[in-house]
matplotlib code that plots the C-alpha trace (Angstrom):
import matplotlib.pyplot as plt

x = [98.0, 98.1, 95.2, 95.9, 94.4, 94.5, 94.5, 95.2, 95.3, 92.4, 93.9, 95.0, 98.7, 99.6, 98.4, 99.5, 98.8, 99.3, 99.9, 99.1, 96.9, 96.4, 96.9, 95.2, 92.9, 92.9, 91.0, 93.5, 92.4, 95.8, 96.5, 99.0, 96.5, 93.9, 96.3, 97.1, 93.5, 91.8, 89.2, 88.3, 90.6, 92.8, 91.7, 94.8, 95.5, 98.7, 100.8, 104.2, 104.0, 102.2, 104.2, 103.7, 104.0, 103.9, 102.1, 102.5, 103.3, 106.0, 107.8, 104.7, 105.0, 106.4, 106.6, 106.7, 108.0, 107.2, 110.7, 111.9, 108.9, 107.8, 104.8, 105.1, 102.6, 103.1, 101.0, 100.6, 102.2, 99.5, 96.3, 97.5, 95.8, 97.3, 99.0, 100.8, 103.9, 106.6, 108.3, 111.9, 113.1, 110.9, 109.1, 105.6, 103.3, 100.7, 97.9, 95.3, 91.9, 90.4, 93.1, 91.9, 89.9, 89.3, 86.9, 88.4, 87.2, 88.8, 86.8, 88.4, 89.9, 89.8, 89.6, 93.1, 94.6, 91.1, 92.5, 93.6, 90.1, 88.8, 86.2, 83.6, 84.0, 81.5, 77.9, 78.1, 75.8, 72.9, 73.3, 71.3, 72.7, 72.3, 73.0, 74.3, 75.0, 72.6, 69.7]
y = [65.0, 67.7, 70.1, 73.5, 76.6, 80.0, 83.5, 87.1, 90.5, 93.0, 94.9, 91.8, 92.7, 89.7, 86.3, 83.0, 79.2, 76.8, 73.1, 70.7, 70.5, 72.9, 71.1, 73.8, 76.8, 79.0, 82.2, 84.1, 86.8, 88.0, 91.7, 91.4, 89.6, 92.1, 94.9, 93.1, 92.8, 95.8, 93.3, 90.9, 88.1, 86.9, 83.8, 82.0, 78.6, 76.8, 74.1, 72.6, 70.6, 72.8, 74.7, 78.4, 79.6, 83.3, 83.6, 87.4, 90.4, 89.0, 92.4, 94.1, 92.2, 93.6, 91.9, 93.2, 91.1, 92.3, 92.7, 89.9, 87.7, 85.2, 87.3, 88.3, 89.8, 90.0, 92.4, 94.0, 97.5, 98.7, 97.7, 96.6, 93.2, 90.4, 87.7, 84.5, 84.4, 81.7, 81.5, 82.7, 79.1, 78.2, 75.5, 77.0, 78.5, 80.9, 81.9, 84.5, 82.8, 85.9, 86.1, 82.9, 82.9, 79.1, 77.4, 75.2, 72.1, 72.8, 74.6, 76.5, 74.2, 76.6, 80.1, 80.7, 83.3, 83.9, 85.5, 88.4, 88.7, 92.3, 93.2, 94.0, 90.6, 88.8, 87.7, 88.8, 86.0, 88.0, 91.2, 91.6, 90.0, 91.9, 90.6, 94.0, 97.5, 99.0, 101.0]
z = [87.2, 90.0, 90.4, 88.9, 90.5, 88.9, 90.5, 89.9, 91.4, 91.0, 88.1, 86.3, 86.1, 88.3, 87.3, 88.7, 88.8, 91.7, 90.8, 93.6, 96.7, 99.6, 102.9, 105.1, 105.0, 108.0, 108.9, 111.0, 113.5, 114.6, 114.6, 111.8, 109.5, 110.4, 109.4, 106.2, 105.1, 106.8, 107.9, 110.7, 109.5, 106.7, 104.7, 103.6, 102.0, 102.8, 101.0, 101.6, 98.4, 95.7, 93.2, 92.3, 88.7, 88.0, 84.6, 84.4, 86.5, 88.8, 88.4, 89.9, 93.2, 96.4, 99.7, 103.3, 106.2, 109.7, 111.3, 113.5, 112.5, 109.8, 108.9, 105.3, 102.8, 99.0, 96.9, 93.5, 93.4, 91.0, 92.8, 96.2, 96.0, 98.1, 96.1, 97.1, 99.2, 99.4, 102.7, 102.9, 103.2, 100.3, 102.3, 102.5, 100.0, 101.4, 99.0, 99.9, 99.2, 97.8, 95.1, 93.5, 90.3, 90.3, 92.6, 95.3, 97.1, 100.5, 103.2, 106.1, 108.7, 111.6, 112.9, 114.4, 116.8, 118.2, 121.4, 119.1, 117.5, 117.1, 119.8, 117.1, 115.4, 117.6, 116.9, 113.3, 112.2, 113.7, 111.6, 108.3, 105.1, 101.9, 98.3, 97.2, 98.5, 101.0, 99.5]

ax = plt.figure().add_subplot(projection="3d")
ax.plot(x, y, z, "-o")
ax.set_aspect("equal")
plt.show()
């Protein structure tokens, strides 16, 4: 029986399940992924074999593809949370790791597109780590 992983958007309108295994988990530092997330990198899981099932909210999903590229982001129109995308050819499932509600066994395989890394995204392991918001 294939593994089933569940996920949702922040407002709960979009809920999904992924049946099958993820083959890769990349932390991408390209400018497009940084724009998508508003952060240092995107954390995405990839599968060429897993199947995506929209449990609810499919009508609340919109996608944006950067013109003349394969870069696409899907999101909930209500809360803006990133949700899974299936490539235009249907051959690749991309799941934002932060959209998952289930725990996963796979760890990131690599940081990719590091030549595009933000200049402020260096040496971050040396800054203070807090368990909550600053005082």
